[in-house]
LOROLO-624184 format. One record per atom (N, C-alpha, C): residue number from 1; x, y, z; atom name. Coordinates in nm, 4 decimals. Each point is the difference from the previous one (the first is absolute). Last residue first. Layout:
N
ATOM NUM X Y Z CA
...
//
This chain:
112
ATOM 112 -1.1194 -3.2538 2.2504 N
ATOM 112 0.0552 -0.1240 0.0316 CA
ATOM 112 -0.0515 -0.0392 0.1341 C
ATOM 111 -0.2226 0.3313 -0.3856 N
ATOM 111 0.0819 -0.0017 0.1185 CA
ATOM 111 0.0139 -0.1489 0.0394 C
ATOM 110 -0.0577 0.1874 -0.4941 N
ATOM 110 -0.0781 -0.0844 0.0984 CA
ATOM 110 0.1020 0.0097 0.1276 C
ATOM 109 -0.1208 0.3282 -0.4375 N
ATOM 109 0.1072 -0.0575 0.0887 CA
ATOM 109 -0.0588 -0.0650 0.1086 C
ATOM 108 -0.1453 0.1609 -0.5355 N
ATOM 108 -0.0230 -0.0096 0.1297 CA
ATOM 108 0.1217 -0.0429 0.0731 C
ATOM 107 -0.0058 0.1337 -0.4583 N
ATOM 107 -0.1385 -0.0042 0.0269 CA
ATOM 107 -0.0342 -0.0034 0.1545 C
ATOM 106 0.4269 0.1812 -0.3409 N
ATOM 106 -0.0325 -0.0656 0.1274 CA
ATOM 106 -0.1564 0.0021 0.0220 C
ATOM 105 0.3127 0.0070 -0.4580 N
ATOM 105 -0.1063 0.0553 0.0747 CA
ATOM 105 -0.0269 -0.0697 0.1192 C
ATOM 104 0.4247 0.0986 -0.3703 N
ATOM 104 -0.0596 -0.0953 0.0841 CA
ATOM 104 -0.1091 0.0775 0.0817 C
ATOM 103 0.4202 0.1277 -0.2988 N
ATOM 103 -0.1515 -0.0308 -0.0516 CA
ATOM 103 -0.0727 -0.1088 0.0684 C
ATOM 102 0.4299 0.3621 0.1105 N
ATOM 102 -0.0271 -0.1341 0.0163 CA
ATOM 102 -0.1474 -0.0158 -0.0450 C
ATOM 101 0.2764 0.4142 0.0700 N
ATOM 101 -0.0299 -0.0556 -0.1275 CA
ATOM 101 -0.0395 -0.1529 -0.0168 C
ATOM 100 0.1021 0.3254 0.3632 N
ATOM 100 0.1177 -0.0539 -0.0475 CA
ATOM 100 -0.0145 -0.0768 -0.1317 C
ATOM 99 -0.3636 0.2131 0.2245 N
ATOM 99 0.1012 0.1097 0.0025 CA
ATOM 99 0.1399 -0.0657 -0.0552 C
ATOM 98 -0.3952 -0.2618 0.0824 N
ATOM 98 -0.0295 0.0857 -0.1159 CA
ATOM 98 0.1156 0.0978 -0.0191 C
ATOM 97 0.0147 -0.2716 0.3786 N
ATOM 97 0.0293 -0.0776 -0.1216 CA
ATOM 97 -0.0313 0.0773 -0.1212 C
ATOM 96 -0.0786 0.1957 0.4166 N
ATOM 96 0.1337 -0.0363 -0.0173 CA
ATOM 96 0.0318 -0.0769 -0.1242 C
ATOM 95 -0.4515 0.0972 0.1070 N
ATOM 95 0.0747 0.1243 -0.0427 CA
ATOM 95 0.1316 -0.0273 -0.0162 C
ATOM 94 -0.2522 -0.3558 0.1608 N
ATOM 94 -0.0288 0.0159 -0.1409 CA
ATOM 94 0.0844 0.1340 -0.0368 C
ATOM 93 0.0153 -0.0918 0.4663 N
ATOM 93 0.0741 -0.1095 -0.0932 CA
ATOM 93 -0.0321 0.0266 -0.1453 C
ATOM 92 -0.2471 0.2656 0.2852 N
ATOM 92 0.1299 0.0355 0.0060 CA
ATOM 92 0.0854 -0.0913 -0.0753 C
ATOM 91 -0.4494 -0.1111 0.0430 N
ATOM 91 0.0133 0.1124 -0.0893 CA
ATOM 91 0.1590 0.0499 0.0032 C
ATOM 90 -0.1102 -0.3673 0.2663 N
ATOM 90 -0.0305 -0.0365 -0.1330 CA
ATOM 90 0.0405 0.1376 -0.0966 C
ATOM 89 -0.0178 0.0681 0.4720 N
ATOM 89 0.1208 -0.0748 -0.0449 CA
ATOM 89 -0.0068 -0.0405 -0.1490 C
ATOM 88 -0.3835 0.1862 0.2263 N
ATOM 88 0.0960 0.1006 -0.0252 CA
ATOM 88 0.1379 -0.0689 -0.0685 C
ATOM 87 -0.3433 -0.3069 0.1264 N
ATOM 87 -0.0465 0.1065 -0.0982 CA
ATOM 87 0.0994 0.0817 -0.0527 C
ATOM 86 0.0744 -0.2743 0.3707 N
ATOM 86 0.0340 -0.0658 -0.1232 CA
ATOM 86 -0.0451 0.0895 -0.1273 C
ATOM 85 -0.0760 0.1173 0.4783 N
ATOM 85 0.1318 0.0272 -0.0503 CA
ATOM 85 0.0261 -0.0625 -0.1416 C
ATOM 84 -0.4769 0.1768 0.2139 N
ATOM 84 0.0730 -0.1199 -0.0212 CA
ATOM 84 0.1379 0.0207 -0.0664 C
ATOM 83 -0.2157 0.3838 0.2980 N
ATOM 83 -0.0405 -0.0687 -0.1227 CA
ATOM 83 0.0728 -0.1308 -0.0259 C
ATOM 82 0.0189 0.3977 0.3375 N
ATOM 82 -0.1128 -0.1102 0.0318 CA
ATOM 82 -0.0291 -0.0648 -0.1308 C
ATOM 81 0.3570 0.3421 0.0872 N
ATOM 81 -0.1161 0.0570 -0.0456 CA
ATOM 81 -0.1227 -0.0991 0.0232 C
ATOM 80 0.4517 -0.1181 0.1121 N
ATOM 80 -0.0259 0.1222 0.0714 CA
ATOM 80 -0.1309 0.0573 -0.0314 C
ATOM 79 0.1449 -0.3949 -0.2472 N
ATOM 79 -0.0372 -0.0166 0.1371 CA
ATOM 79 -0.0117 0.1208 0.0978 C
ATOM 78 0.1329 0.0624 -0.4440 N
ATOM 78 -0.1368 -0.0686 -0.0121 CA
ATOM 78 -0.0404 -0.0177 0.1495 C
ATOM 77 0.4339 0.1495 -0.0713 N
ATOM 77 -0.0850 0.0998 -0.0157 CA
ATOM 77 -0.1517 -0.0546 0.0073 C
ATOM 76 0.3462 -0.3178 0.0022 N
ATOM 76 0.0034 0.0805 0.1246 CA
ATOM 76 -0.1022 0.1222 -0.0042 C
ATOM 75 0.0800 -0.2419 -0.3958 N
ATOM 75 -0.0682 -0.0776 0.1125 CA
ATOM 75 -0.0176 0.0646 0.1191 C
ATOM 74 0.2654 0.1917 -0.3273 N
ATOM 74 -0.1535 0.0110 -0.0393 CA
ATOM 74 -0.0770 -0.0773 0.1025 C
ATOM 73 0.4654 -0.0372 0.0310 N
ATOM 73 -0.0581 0.1293 0.0483 CA
ATOM 73 -0.1411 0.0253 -0.0263 C
ATOM 72 0.2076 -0.3785 -0.1878 N
ATOM 72 -0.0077 -0.0219 0.1684 CA
ATOM 72 -0.0403 0.1482 0.0566 C
ATOM 71 0.0454 -0.0265 -0.4803 N
ATOM 71 -0.1094 -0.0791 0.0484 CA
ATOM 71 0.0018 -0.0078 0.1523 C
ATOM 70 0.2261 0.4377 -0.1934 N
ATOM 70 0.0179 -0.1489 -0.0125 CA
ATOM 70 -0.1234 -0.0888 0.0535 C
ATOM 69 0.0246 0.5057 -0.2296 N
ATOM 69 -0.0297 -0.0600 0.1286 CA
ATOM 69 0.0234 -0.1524 -0.0282 C
ATOM 68 0.2095 0.4799 -0.2295 N
ATOM 68 -0.0791 -0.1143 -0.0132 CA
ATOM 68 -0.0183 -0.0571 0.1469 C
ATOM 67 0.0674 0.5213 -0.1815 N
ATOM 67 0.0586 -0.0989 0.0893 CA
ATOM 67 -0.0886 -0.1318 -0.0160 C
ATOM 66 -0.0954 0.3952 -0.2417 N
ATOM 66 0.1378 0.0197 0.0146 CA
ATOM 66 0.0843 -0.1210 0.0772 C
ATOM 65 -0.5074 0.1090 -0.0991 N
ATOM 65 0.0794 -0.1097 -0.0862 CA
ATOM 65 0.1545 0.0296 0.0011 C
ATOM 64 -0.3718 0.2490 0.2501 N
ATOM 64 0.0446 0.0354 -0.1160 CA
ATOM 64 0.0768 -0.0912 -0.1022 C
ATOM 63 -0.1440 -0.1224 0.4291 N
ATOM 63 -0.1174 0.0212 -0.0630 CA
ATOM 63 0.0299 0.0665 -0.1418 C
ATOM 62 0.3622 -0.1019 0.2895 N
ATOM 62 -0.0736 -0.1225 -0.0392 CA
ATOM 62 -0.1238 0.0299 -0.0895 C
ATOM 61 0.2536 0.3519 0.2042 N
ATOM 61 0.0740 -0.0717 -0.0984 CA
ATOM 61 -0.0715 -0.1221 -0.0557 C
ATOM 60 -0.2043 0.2294 0.3630 N
ATOM 60 0.0040 0.0738 -0.1170 CA
ATOM 60 0.0657 -0.0544 -0.1195 C
ATOM 59 0.0397 -0.2154 0.4203 N
ATOM 59 -0.1130 -0.0121 -0.0494 CA
ATOM 59 -0.0369 0.0791 -0.1375 C
ATOM 58 0.3898 0.0709 0.2323 N
ATOM 58 -0.0031 -0.1336 -0.0446 CA
ATOM 58 -0.1266 -0.0369 -0.0692 C
ATOM 57 0.0428 0.4027 0.2420 N
ATOM 57 0.0675 0.0162 -0.1291 CA
ATOM 57 0.0036 -0.1405 -0.0690 C
ATOM 56 -0.1786 0.0350 0.4338 N
ATOM 56 -0.0864 0.0794 -0.0952 CA
ATOM 56 0.0576 -0.0106 -0.1511 C
ATOM 55 0.1577 -0.3962 0.3337 N
ATOM 55 -0.0154 0.1477 0.0018 CA
ATOM 55 -0.0925 0.0489 -0.1101 C
ATOM 54 -0.0807 -0.4723 0.2404 N
ATOM 54 0.0880 0.0643 -0.0793 CA
ATOM 54 -0.0041 0.1433 -0.0027 C
ATOM 53 -0.3003 -0.3308 0.2139 N
ATOM 53 0.1219 -0.0325 0.0523 CA
ATOM 53 0.1117 0.0621 -0.0912 C
ATOM 52 -0.4857 -0.0065 -0.0502 N
ATOM 52 0.0692 -0.0958 -0.0745 CA
ATOM 52 0.1362 -0.0285 0.0626 C
ATOM 51 -0.2851 0.3272 0.1589 N
ATOM 51 -0.0852 -0.1256 0.0247 CA
ATOM 51 0.0796 -0.1084 -0.0679 C
ATOM 50 0.1703 0.4310 -0.0423 N
ATOM 50 0.0232 -0.0415 0.1348 CA
ATOM 50 -0.0840 -0.1228 0.0092 C
ATOM 49 -0.0467 0.2040 -0.4065 N
ATOM 49 0.1271 -0.0658 0.0095 CA
ATOM 49 0.0311 -0.0447 0.1443 C
ATOM 48 -0.4092 0.2266 -0.0824 N
ATOM 48 0.0001 -0.1300 -0.0592 CA
ATOM 48 0.1497 -0.0712 0.0089 C
ATOM 47 -0.0594 0.4463 0.1465 N
ATOM 47 -0.0651 -0.0879 0.0991 CA
ATOM 47 -0.0072 -0.1475 -0.0537 C
ATOM 46 0.1934 0.3505 -0.2695 N
ATOM 46 0.0787 -0.0205 0.1185 CA
ATOM 46 -0.0715 -0.1083 0.1053 C
ATOM 45 -0.1907 0.1314 -0.4288 N
ATOM 45 0.1010 -0.0930 -0.0061 CA
ATOM 45 0.0798 -0.0252 0.1240 C
ATOM 44 -0.5232 0.1182 0.0237 N
ATOM 44 0.1082 0.0515 -0.0582 CA
ATOM 44 0.1252 -0.0867 -0.0039 C
ATOM 43 -0.5330 -0.1394 -0.0116 N
ATOM 43 0.1187 -0.0008 0.0844 CA
ATOM 43 0.1084 0.0805 -0.0638 C
ATOM 42 -0.4641 -0.1723 -0.1443 N
ATOM 42 0.0122 0.1404 0.0429 CA
ATOM 42 0.1183 0.0310 0.0972 C
ATOM 41 -0.1753 -0.4203 -0.2183 N
ATOM 41 -0.0198 0.0240 0.1328 CA
ATOM 41 0.0207 0.1471 0.0529 C
ATOM 40 0.0530 -0.1234 -0.4576 N
ATOM 40 -0.1219 -0.0466 0.0283 CA
ATOM 40 -0.0343 0.0297 0.1524 C
ATOM 39 0.4438 0.0603 -0.1563 N
ATOM 39 -0.1076 0.1130 -0.0329 CA
ATOM 39 -0.1358 -0.0372 0.0237 C
ATOM 38 0.3387 -0.3135 0.0955 N
ATOM 38 0.0176 0.1144 0.0706 CA
ATOM 38 -0.0990 0.1093 -0.0138 C
ATOM 37 -0.0026 -0.3943 -0.2588 N
ATOM 37 -0.0405 -0.0271 0.1409 CA
ATOM 37 0.0150 0.1247 0.0892 C
ATOM 36 0.1832 0.0189 -0.4414 N
ATOM 36 -0.1464 0.0002 -0.0097 CA
ATOM 36 -0.0491 -0.0272 0.1437 C
ATOM 35 0.4678 -0.0016 -0.0450 N
ATOM 35 -0.0591 0.1277 -0.0202 CA
ATOM 35 -0.1653 0.0084 -0.0044 C
ATOM 34 0.2297 -0.4267 0.0283 N
ATOM 34 0.0268 0.0762 0.1199 CA
ATOM 34 -0.0696 0.1586 -0.0158 C
ATOM 33 -0.0174 -0.2919 -0.3901 N
ATOM 33 -0.0889 -0.0525 0.1220 CA
ATOM 33 0.0241 0.0940 0.1137 C
ATOM 32 0.2883 0.0819 -0.3522 N
ATOM 32 -0.1562 0.0439 -0.0298 CA
ATOM 32 -0.0888 -0.0417 0.1002 C
ATOM 31 0.4420 -0.1430 0.0311 N
ATOM 31 0.0022 0.1419 0.0138 CA
ATOM 31 -0.1478 0.0396 -0.0314 C
ATOM 30 0.0960 -0.4566 -0.0831 N
ATOM 30 0.0045 0.0445 0.1442 CA
ATOM 30 -0.0160 0.1560 0.0367 C
ATOM 29 -0.2250 -0.1734 -0.4406 N
ATOM 29 0.1423 0.0019 0.0509 CA
ATOM 29 -0.0002 0.0207 0.1546 C
ATOM 28 -0.3275 -0.1645 -0.4634 N
ATOM 28 0.0051 0.0473 0.1328 CA
ATOM 28 0.1512 -0.0210 0.0380 C
ATOM 27 -0.1473 0.0372 -0.5239 N
ATOM 27 0.0270 -0.0972 0.1100 CA
ATOM 27 -0.0003 0.0703 0.1510 C
ATOM 26 -0.2345 0.2769 -0.3805 N
ATOM 26 0.1154 -0.0843 -0.0039 CA
ATOM 26 0.0002 -0.0836 0.1158 C
ATOM 25 -0.3255 0.3626 -0.0723 N
ATOM 25 0.0627 -0.0093 -0.1305 CA
ATOM 25 0.1353 -0.0785 0.0085 C
ATOM 24 -0.3387 0.0987 0.3580 N
ATOM 24 0.1359 0.0590 0.0027 CA
ATOM 24 0.0717 0.0013 -0.1364 C
ATOM 23 -0.4387 -0.1893 0.0572 N
ATOM 23 -0.0002 0.1357 0.0354 CA
ATOM 23 0.1330 0.0765 0.0048 C
ATOM 22 -0.0303 -0.4668 -0.0917 N
ATOM 22 -0.0624 0.0705 -0.1032 CA
ATOM 22 -0.0004 0.1353 0.0210 C
ATOM 21 0.1816 -0.2931 0.3289 N
ATOM 21 0.0765 0.0212 -0.1206 CA
ATOM 21 -0.0610 0.0806 -0.1126 C
ATOM 20 -0.2572 -0.1155 0.3767 N
ATOM 20 0.0975 0.1031 0.0369 CA
ATOM 20 0.0967 0.0233 -0.1094 C
ATOM 19 -0.3231 -0.3484 -0.0466 N
ATOM 19 -0.0681 0.1449 -0.0070 CA
ATOM 19 0.1086 0.0895 0.0304 C
ATOM 18 0.1375 -0.4360 0.0336 N
ATOM 18 -0.0315 0.0327 -0.1368 CA
ATOM 18 -0.0480 0.1322 -0.0151 C
ATOM 17 0.0602 -0.1565 0.4346 N
ATOM 17 0.1258 0.0263 -0.0578 CA
ATOM 17 -0.0248 0.0487 -0.1527 C
ATOM 16 -0.3835 -0.1434 0.2477 N
ATOM 16 0.0583 0.1212 0.0379 CA
ATOM 16 0.1176 0.0490 -0.0606 C
ATOM 15 -0.1722 -0.4242 -0.0771 N
ATOM 15 -0.0757 0.1092 -0.0676 CA
ATOM 15 0.0458 0.1366 0.0371 C
ATOM 14 0.3637 -0.4009 0.0456 N
ATOM 14 -0.1279 0.0361 0.0571 CA
ATOM 14 -0.0760 0.0993 -0.0868 C
ATOM 13 0.3555 -0.3671 -0.1724 N
ATOM 13 -0.0046 0.1526 0.0411 CA
ATOM 13 -0.1380 0.0234 0.0462 C
ATOM 12 0.1272 -0.4587 -0.0191 N
ATOM 12 0.1292 0.0743 -0.0506 CA
ATOM 12 -0.0015 0.1389 0.0349 C
ATOM 11 -0.3005 -0.2860 0.3247 N
ATOM 11 0.0041 0.0212 -0.1478 CA
ATOM 11 0.1385 0.0752 -0.0280 C
ATOM 10 -0.1721 -0.1213 0.4501 N
ATOM 10 0.0948 -0.0971 -0.0825 CA
ATOM 10 0.0109 0.0181 -0.1391 C
ATOM 9 -0.0855 0.3716 0.4140 N
ATOM 9 -0.0682 -0.0960 -0.0810 CA
ATOM 9 0.1091 -0.0796 -0.0691 C
ATOM 8 -0.0411 0.3260 0.4845 N
ATOM 8 0.0691 -0.0657 -0.1042 CA
ATOM 8 -0.0885 -0.0851 -0.0995 C
ATOM 7 -0.1919 0.4233 0.2737 N
ATOM 7 0.0240 -0.1422 0.0215 CA
ATOM 7 0.0735 -0.0611 -0.1210 C
ATOM 6 0.0228 0.5478 0.0928 N
ATOM 6 -0.0873 -0.1159 -0.0458 CA
ATOM 6 0.0483 -0.1323 0.0393 C
ATOM 5 0.0669 0.4750 0.2639 N
ATOM 5 0.0593 -0.1013 -0.0852 CA
ATOM 5 -0.1062 -0.0936 -0.0307 C
ATOM 4 -0.1252 0.5087 0.0967 N
ATOM 4 0.0174 -0.1271 0.0638 CA
ATOM 4 0.0809 -0.0959 -0.0858 C
ATOM 3 -0.0528 0.5510 0.0451 N
ATOM 3 -0.0070 -0.0983 -0.0992 CA
ATOM 3 0.0345 -0.1171 0.0759 C
ATOM 2 -0.2307 0.4639 0.1908 N
ATOM 2 0.1263 -0.0794 -0.0039 CA
ATOM 2 -0.0395 -0.1297 -0.1024 C
ATOM 1 -0.2014 0.5373 0.1605 N
ATOM 1 -0.0179 -0.1226 -0.0783 CA
ATOM 1 0.1342 -0.0840 -0.0003 C
//
């Protein structure tokens, strides 16, 4: 079974995102998304890391929260996985803002 990317919606938060935040007991993170996608597809870290173009250790560090993912890298991962880059970029950017204590909520990123 494979999870397919959802079509982008114009709402601030999709029903799917609200649902995911409920079951994960917090905001979505790039680490959580990557780990969930990998586990749902039944892929080990080595094979998933190869798909993303990174090492297994790098993926492990990301999944465990030891390594942050920049918005540009998140976009790269999204493209490798067949998802809209802006969705992953928004989450990575929000993580960066939260990490430095900026009280700003990113609702969407409009592609230029």
